[in-house]
N, C-alpha and C positions, 0 to 999 in steps of 0.2 A: 510341471512348469511353474516358475515363480514370476509374478508380475508386481510392479510397483502399486502401492496404494495411493492413488492419486485422486484429487478432487475433480469433479466434472463442472462445477461452477461455484462462484463466489458471490456473496451479498455484502455491500458496504452499508454500514449504518452510522448515523451521527447522533451523538447525545444531544437531545433537544429539551430535556428537563432533568433537573438534578434529583428529584424525588424526595424521600424515598417512596417507591422504588424508582430508579433512574429510568428515563424513557429514551430509547434509541429509535430513531426513525430511518426506515429503509430508504436509501437513495435509489428509488425505483427508476429503472431506465439504464442505470450503469450496469452493463453486462460483461464487459471485458475488464479484468482486474489484473494488474501487475504489481508485485511486491518486490521492491529492490532494497538490498542491503549493501553498504559500502564500508570498508575499513580504510580510514585515512592513515597514511604512512609518511614517515620521513626516511630518507635514505642517506647512506654514507657508503664510502668506498675505502676498503682496507687492502694494502698491499701485503703480500707475503714477505716476511723479513728475509727468507732464505732466497727469494727471487725478486729483489727490489726493482729490477728493470722490467717487470711485467706489470700490466695494468691491474689495479685493485679489483676486487670482486664486491659486488653490492651486498649490503647488509640492510635489512628493513626493520623498522620499529614501528609498531602500531601505536598511533597517537590519539586515535578516537574512532568512533564508528557512527553511522547514521542510517536512517531508513526512509524510504518514501513509497507511496502507493499512488499509482496512476489508474484512472478508470475511463472507459469510453463506452459509449452507447447512445441511447436516445434521450434528448432533452425532455424534461418533465416540468412544464409550466406550473403544475399543482404544488411543486416544492420550491417555487421561486423565493418565498420568504426564508426558508430554511437555507437555501444556498447563499442568499444575500447576507444573512446573519453570520454564516460561517466563513465568508470569503475575508482572508487576511486575519482571522481570529483563531486563537488557540481553542480547540475543541476536542473532545473525546471521540475516538472512532472505533468501530470493531469491523473486522472483515471475517465473515463466517464462511467456511469451506464445507461444500456439500458434495455427496455422492448421489448420482441419479439412481434411484432405487425403484422407479416406476410409480412413485406416489406424487401427489401434487406438491408437496413441500420438499421432498428429497430427504436424504439421511445426513444429519449434521456430523461432521467429522471432528470439528473443533473451530476455535476462532483465534484471531490475533486481536490484540487491543493495545491502544496507545494514544497519546496526545499528539496532535499534528495541527499545522497551519494549512489551510487550503490556499495554496499560492497560485494556482492556475485554474481558470474556469473559462473554457471555451464553448461557444454555442454557435452552430452554423445552420442556416436555413437557405434552401434553394427551391424555387417553384418547380424546376425541371429535374431536380436530382434527389439525392437522398436527403430528405428534409428533416430538420429537428434533431441533429446530432449534438452530443455533448462530450466534453473531455474535461477531467479534473485531475489535479495533482495535489497530493497531500505530503507535506514535508514534516517528518516526525521529529519529536523532541523526546529525549529520554529513551526508555526501552520499548520495544514492540514485543509484547508478551504473548506466548502461545499457550492456550488452554485446550487440551484434548476434551472432546465430548464424553460425557459419562456414559 
């Protein structure tokens, strides 16, 4: 039987010092990660010259692409300065994908890297409910580059 080679968890890190070497800080608490890619298109409709009374069919042209990363989890006040410095500012991010191999760290499968703006940072607190939750959105610029683990 063949099964997909899927990651069990992802870690989001933000570049906090240029270095060398560069320093990436784990956004500890962000546990649910979604990576989205979108192709922007323009469309046009062309009629078949042999059947001019029939509606045209759609033709798509790719005009660009974009990516974003969203994360959810627990708020972490220990990283308030890093979050505040990153909000609305271009920063370098990595998303590392791991397989659960029974160790404390997990088995690194590879990572995505790119420059993004943190456009959303939501924090929620409730004395009677799930306290201290966080949501972030990173809107990418340029390429989101995959590097497989060695």
